N, C-alpha and C positions, 0 to 999 in steps of 0.2 A: 504494500500500500504506500502511496506517495508520501503521506504525512509521517508515517512511522519511519520510513526510510530516511526522510529528511532529518528527523530527530536523531536517528542513529548516526547520520553523517555529521551532524553538528558535534555530537559527543566524540566521534572518532577524530575529527579535525582538532578539537580542543586537546585531546589526549596526545595526538602526534605533535602538536605545536609545543607542548610542555615537556615532553619526554626528552631526556638528555641523550638517549641511545638512538642514533640515526641509522641503524642497520636496516630498518624497514623503510627508509626514505632515500631519495635521490637528490643530490645537490646538482643544480644547473646554474647557468648564467642567463638572467632575464635581460633581453635586449629591448630597451625602450627607444624613443625617437632619437635621443642624443646621448644616452647613457647606458651603462651595463651594470648590473648588480646581481649578487648571489641570491638564489632562491631555492626552495625545497619543494619537491613533488612527492606527496605521500605514495607509498608503494601500493597500498591496498585500495581497491575500488569495491565498495560494498554491493553495488548493483550495476549492471550494464545500462540501467536507465539514467544513471547520474554521472556527472563529470567529476573528476578529481579537481580540487581547487589548489592553485599554487600558493605557497606560503613564503613569507608572511602575508596574511590577508590584507589587501589594499582596497579600502572602500571607495565607491564612486563619490566624486565631488558633489553629485546631485542626490546623494543618499538622503532619504527621509521625505522628499517631495511627494512621493507616491501616496503617503498617508493623507496628505491634505487634498490631493487631486482626484482620488477615486472615491466612489460613493460608499462602499461597504468593505469590511474586512474580507468578505468572501471574494470580491473582485480583486483586492490587493493580492491575496494569496494566489489566485488562479492566473492573474496577469503575469506574475513572476515565474511560477512553476510551469505554466503552460507555454511561456516563451522558451524556456529551456527544453521543453518537450518538442516544440516545433524546430528548434535549432538542430535537432538530431537528423532532420532531413537533409541538412547541408554539412554539418560538422559532427561526425560521429564521436561518442564518448570514448571509444577505444583508441582514438587517435588525437583528440583535442583535449585541452585543459580549459577550465572555466576561470574567468576573472571578471569582476564587476567592471562596468564601463568606465573608461578613463579619459574619453575624448570630449564628452559633453559635460561641462561644469554646471553648477547650480544656476548661475546667472544666465547662461545661454539657454538652458531648458526653460527657465522662467520667461525669457523674452520670446522664445518660439511659441509658447502657449498663449501669448497675448493675441488680441485682435490686431489686424492691420489698422493703422490709424491715419486720419487726415492730419494736416498740419496743426489745426486747432486742437484736436484731440491729443496729439503728441505733446503740445505745449501744456495742456491741462494735466497730463499725466507726469509731467516733469522729465520727459525722455528726450534724447537727442535723435536726430534723423537717422544716424547709423544704428540706433536701437529699435527702429521701426521695422522689425523682422517677424512680427506675429504671423502665425500660420492660420489663425482663425479669421473668418470673414469680417470685413469692416462694417461698422454701423454708419449709414449715411447721416450727414449733418442735416439739421432741420427736419421738417415734416412732422408726422405724428410720432412722438417718442414711444408710446405704447405699442404702436404697430411696428416700429423699427425693432424694438426689443423682441417682439413675438416672431417676426419674420426672419430674423438673423441669428440662428442658433450658434452656440459654441459647439463645434464638432470635436475638436481635439482636446481631450481632458488631461492626458499625460503622455510622456514620451520616455521610454526606458531603453538603455543601452546595455547589451551584454557583449563581452569580448571572449573570443576563443583562440587559444594559443597552441602553437605547434612546437615540438621539440626536434631540433635538427640533430644530425649524427654527431656533431661536435659538442653536444651538450648545451647549445644555446636555445633559449625559448624566445619565440617571437610571435607577434600578432599574426594569426592565420585567418581570421574572419570576424565579422561583426554582425550581430543581430539586433535590430531595432524594433521595439514594440510600440505601436501607436494605439493608445486607449481612446476609443470613440464613444461619445454619448449617444445612447438610444432614446433618452428623454431630455427634452429642452426645458430647463427651469428659467423663468423670467419674471420680472416685475414690470407692471405698467406705470408705476411711479416710484420715486425714491422712497425706500423704507416701507413700501406698500406690501400687499399680500403677494405671495409667490404662486405663480401659475405654472402649469406644465403641459407640454404637448409631446406626443410621440414622434420620433424621427423615423421615417420609413427605412427599411433595409436597403432599398435601392439608393436612396439619397445618402445614407451612411457610407455605403461602399463607394459611391461616386466621389464624395468629399475625401474619404480615406485614401483613395488612390491618387487623387490630386495632391494631397498633402505628402504622400509617400514619395512622389516624383520630385517634389521640391526639396524634401529632406535629403534624398540621395544626392541631388545637385550640391547642396550645402556640405554634405559629408565629403564629397570628392574634392571640395575646395580646401579641405584640411590636409596638410602635408602627411600626417600620420595615417590617413585613410584613403589616400589617393590611389593606392594599388592593392587593396585587399578585397576579397569577396564580401558582399553585404547582402543580407536578407532583411526584408522589412515585412512585418506581420501586423494585421489589423485585428484589434480586440474590441468587441462590442460589450460595453459594460452595462449592467442592469440598472434599474431605478434605485433611488435611495432607500426604498422600503423593501427591496428584494431580500429573501433569505436563502437564495442560491446565487452562485456567481454567474457572471457573463461568460462569453466564450470567444475564441478566435474564429474569424470567418474567412480569412484569406491571407495568403503570403506570396511574395515574389522575390526573386534574387537577381543580383547584378554581379557578373563576373568581375574579377579584379581589373581595375582600371576603367571599367565601363560606367558611363553615366546614365544608362538606361536600364530600367528593370525589365526582366524577362516576363513571360506569360504569368498571369496571376493564377494561383492554385487555390481552389476552394477547400475550406476546412469544415468538415461536417461533424462538429462536436456540440453537445448540448447538455445542460444540467436541468434536472426536474426535481421539484419538491414532491415527496411521497408523504401522505396522500394529497392529491390536488386534482382538480378537474382537468387541468392541462395535461397532467401526467396520465390520467385515466383515458383521455381521448387519444393520446399518442401511443401509449404502451399499456394497454389494459391488462394483459397477462402478468406482466411484472408487478403492477400495482396490486393485483389479486394475491400474489405470493406475499407481498408486504402486509396487506390487510389481514391475511390469515395469521401471520406472525404476530402482528399487533394485537389481534384479538386474543391470542393465547397468552401474551404478556399481561394483558389486562385481567385474565382470569386469576393471576397471581395476586394482583392488586386491583380489585374490582372497581374502585373509584378513581382509577388512574387512566388518563388518556393522553399522555404527553409523548408518545412514541412518534418521532418524525424521522424521515430519511432524505438523503441527498443522493440522487442517482446521476451518474456520469455516463453519457452515451457517445459512442463513435458510430456515426450512421444510425442504424436502428438497433445496434447491438449494445446491450448494457455491459459496461466494463467494470464498474465499481459502485457499490452501494454503501454509503456511510449512514449509520443509524445512531441517533442520540436518545438515551433513555435517562431523564433526570428523575430520581426517586428520593423520597425522604426515608432514610434508614434509621433504625433505633439501636443498632448494634452491628459489629463487624460480622458476627455469625450470619445475620440476616443478609448482609451484602454478599457474603460468600455463597450462601445458598441460592440467592437470586441469580448471581452470575452463572452458577452451574446450570440452573434451570434454563436461562436464556441461551447458553451454549448449545444445549440440546435442541432448542427451537431453531437456532440458526442452521444446524445440520439437517433438521427435518424439513424446513420450509423452503430453503433456497437452492436452486440448481447449482451445480458445481462449475458452470462455464463462466461465472463472473465472481469477482472478489466481494466479500462482505466484511465490513468493520463495524463493530458495535462499541460505543462508549457509554458506560454506565456511570452516572455522576450523582452526587448529593450536594447539600449545602456545604459539606466539608471538602469538596473537590472531587477528584477522580477516584472512583471505587473499583471499577473493573474494565478490562479491555479484552475484546474477543475479535480475533482476526482469522478469517478463512480465505486463503488465497484461491484463485481459480484452479480447479483440478486437485486441490489438496483433499486428502481423506480425513485428516485430523486438523482441528483448528489450533491456533495459538491463543492461550488464555493467560491473562495476568491479573492478579488481585493486588491492588495497591495497599501498602501498609500505612 
């Protein structure tokens, strides 16, 4: 499961960074634009789904902006991990190392996320002409303010850079490719007057893709203008984030790549991934059989606690195939023995109700925190179960 493996990866990196014995690590020379410095590559890779990260860890200068720019914690998580998943189409984890983006700093990302401005708007914002590089559409001056706000959505919510490194035969590590994620708004929030009520309107999928591809072309042009990115392969992916009230994350909808040195993106590839809330009308209409498995499981959980109805699931689909189902069960326990007994009971239900062609993760929590974790990977005959002490 992605979340569990990411936790394990964090622990592994912490341990390898602190351990004095480097027998399990490889020393290399990291080649930057004008400098070279020693770095370490951890020997162990816990899964072929994840990249090894070069040490010492070097955070992006734009780190932290994502928290302010995306609508929910679900979108934040999926935007980052989903971008790494898409990167594997161009930069395989068996060959490439991961590093946070080093080319787009905090100021640059902030300016790119602005609207394009008129001279008057630029002056009012206290910006210089060379800072008028916003990628979102300009609001016309004059006219009806309410109509202008309503008719000119902010399309680009955030921009994220990931770097992928290659190790040469002489032990030098260099930049081998870049992946850029463009987080796009599926809902336009606007005000008809200053400090007034907030209204919302849905942005169509067609318009979202049109604007996303326009922005992607301009981003590629700007990246090629940077000395460090003039001659590396670049992939740009479009992410459709959900509304502020959503309890499931958005999803990537398309990506395109440019060969090293090229200032033109190749053909756009559609990404058919989606998240659904279980139970929900939307999920039932799209995947009735899978929802039925979940409802039968939910019903049996509720026989253990007759007055409880808090079982919810988050289902991840690629095409029409369910890949992963995460279930949260928040329960008020009155003792550890009760928590252990309930976890054992739910484990049996997981094995009984869900087919073995997709993965299931169940998190059992109480007001005291995590109580139990059940993980059944696709094809496994026995689940992994952990009781938190």
